[in-house]
N, C-alpha and C positions, 0 to 999 in steps of 0.2 A: 308591395312597396308603393306608397303613395307618390313618391317623387318620380317614379317611372312614367306616370301619365303626363305630368308637367314637362318633364325633360323630353319626352317623345313629341309633345305638342310644340315645344320651342324648336326642336330640331326639324320637325316637319315644315315649319313656316320660317325657316332661317332667312329667306329672301326678304321678309318683312322685318323681322326682329333685328337683324344686323344693321340696316340703315337707320331704323328707328332708334336703336341704342346709340349709334354714333351721333345722331342728331341730338339726342337727349344729353349726352356727355358734353357736346359742344354748347348746347343751350345753357346748361348749368355752369359751365366754365365761363361763359360770357357774363352770367349773373354774378359769379364770384369775382370776376374782374371789376364789375361795377361796384361791388361792395368794397373790395380792396382799394379801388380808386378813391373812395371817400376817406380812407385811412392813410394811404401812402402817397408820396409825391410821384408825379408822372415820370420822373427820371430816376426813380429809386433803383438801386442795384440789388434789391432783395431777390433771391433766386426764385421764389414762388411767384412774385410779381412778374418777373421776366418770362417765366414759363406760361403764365396766363396770357401775357401779351403776345408771345410767339404763337400760341395755339389759336388765339381768337383774332389776330390781325386780319386774316382773309375775310372773316365775317364782317368785321368792322369796316374794312375798306369797301366791301360790296354795299353795305348799308350807307356809307358816306356818299356813294355815287348818286343816290336818290334823296338824300337828306340835305336840307339847306346848309350852306357852309357856316352859318352863324350859330349852329347848334353846338352846345357844349359836348365834350367827349362822353360824359356820362349818359347823355341823351342818346348818342349813337350806340352805346353799349346796351342800353335798355331797349332801343328799337331792334337791335340785333337779337336780343332775347325773344321779343315778341314775334319777329319774323321767323325765327327758328321754331317757335311754338306752332305757328300757323303752317309751316312746312311739314311738321310732324302730323298735324291734324289732316292736312290734304293728303299726305301719304296714306294715312289710315283710311280715309274716305275712298281713295282710288282703289286700294287693295280690297276693301270690303265690298264696294259696289261691283267690282269686276269678278267677285266670287272667289278670290284667292285666299280669303281668310274665313274661318268658320264664324257663323253668327252665334253670339252668346245666347244660351238658353235653348238652342235648337238641339234636338236629339238626332243621333245618326242612325 
């Protein structure tokens, strides 16, 4: 069964895949908020918009601390997306260089 090898690999390295997946979900939710922000009003009562705002507000507030106050909200959202991307990349580099992840192409 070919799925057994993949599933065993994911379960073996759960300590990397779980935070990486959470960051990816958050990253793309921030991107979705940026796209929806172009379509919907900031005070919209749309339940999808409110969900996106509730989930991504912690990221946006963290980015707002280091971003100039004159920046438009969509800029904050896009910076949040970029910062989460870099956080995922740093997570990968740290785990790979510490030897906690397998090197692609290496045989065991």
